[in-house]
C-alpha positions, 0 to 999 in steps of 0.5 A: 546475788545468791537469791538472784542465782537461785531465781534464775536456776528456777526459771530454767526448769520450765524453759527446759521442760518446754524445750524438751516437750516441744522437741519430743512432740516434733519428733513424734509428728515426723512420719515413721520411726526407727522400727519402720525401716526394720518392718520392711526387712523380711528377714526380721520377724514381726514378733521380734520387732514388736518385742523391741517396740515394747522394750523401748516403750515405742507403743505407749502414748506420747505423754506417757513416753515423755514422762517416762523419759523425764523420770529417767533424766531426773535419775541421770539416765538418758536411756538406751539408744535403739540404734546403737544398743548402748547407754546414751550417756556413754555415747554422748560422753565419748563424742562431746569432748571433741565437739567442745574442744573444737567449739572452744578453740574456734571461739578463742581464735575468733574473739582474739582476732575479731575484737582487736581488728574491729578496734583498729578499723574503728579507730581509723574509719575509712582508711586504707586499713579499714577498707582492706579489712572490711573487704575481707570481712564481707568476703568471710561473711558471704562464704558458707562454712561448708564451702570454706571447709571444702576449699581448705580440704582441697588446699590441704590435699595439694600441700600436705600441710594438714591431715584431711578429715577425721579427729585422729590418725589410724595409728593414734592408739599406738602413739605415746601421750605427746604424740596423741596430743600432737595428732589431735592438734594437727586434726583440729586446725582445719575445722577450727579455721573454718568455724573461726573465720565464719564468726570472726567477720561478723564480730569484727563488723559489730565491734567496729559499729559499736565503737563508731557509735560510742565515739559520738556519745555525749559522755565521750565528748565530755571526757575529751573536753575535760582534757583526758588523754586519748588513750584513757578516753578510748580504753576507759570510756569507749572500749568498756562500753563497746564490749558490753554487747559482746559479753551477752553475745558470748552466752549464745556463742557456745550454743551456736558453735555447737550447732555450727560444728555439726555441719563442719563435723559432717563435712570433715568426718569428725567424730563429734556430737554433731555427727552423732545427732545427725545420725540419730535424726536420720535413724529416728533414734528418739531418745538419742536426739532428746539427749543431744537436745537436752545437752545443747539446751542446758549449755545455752541456758548456762551460757546466758546465766554466765554472760549476765553475771559477767555483765555485772562485773564489767559494768557496775551500772547493771545490778540484777539483784536490785532490779529483781527486788524492785519488781 
């Protein structure tokens, strides 16, 4: 297993190099840069702008700039944001906590609701329960996240049940520790519901389809023919096999949630990694964009690795160590 883990980690290195270089190339191909806006301001001297370009390495060729950035990353230095004039690792560190908490909370809500509901409707196909829940699932899948965010913000405005927008209240610093935790949770509810409902509908439909397909499999009919209780057939033979695709999907889910959270953060004015990245793209702050891309890529690759390891624990038929050795 350790050999397999080492091989997977080594495979990540060329992937990360390819992702970061392509991202660097795409950003460089975009017209203009951060200093293009400054050059239109007559109050800023061209000499000052030139000095800043030299300081941040904007005058170097593309490959040289990428290699310099890569060298700094190897020394755990993501560089300095040209827009904020502070270290990028400090900027990301101040925002990433809000985004990760939002992504994990919405993922917990989504999976804890979608899988049980998917099982219920699959065990009673074409029943009134199946039709009702499937209707709401299709309704949830067809509703864009940003539109749902606007609807919930309007409902919060009319009822006053939840705070509207922001990650915390204006008086947050004066609150005691418990008050700060409560304030954060109150501001977490609305974005968590928006992200959770959007993903829940598709997961529920996927779970229903998996169970209905596995119920027709030969090994399930054989288990019933042996006289096994229906509870054992469902739990041991149907659910165990139906959950395998979800473990693989979980590896992609965190990366997708970080991307989806960016839109919700922008609509609800949350101080997270998504809004930071959007601001960086708008201002063409190259190294801040690259820091966010690098972090998202690492999370996605680690998520896939953890999903593969979890598959070996759930399904003993899967042995990546043997498959690697047979090549």
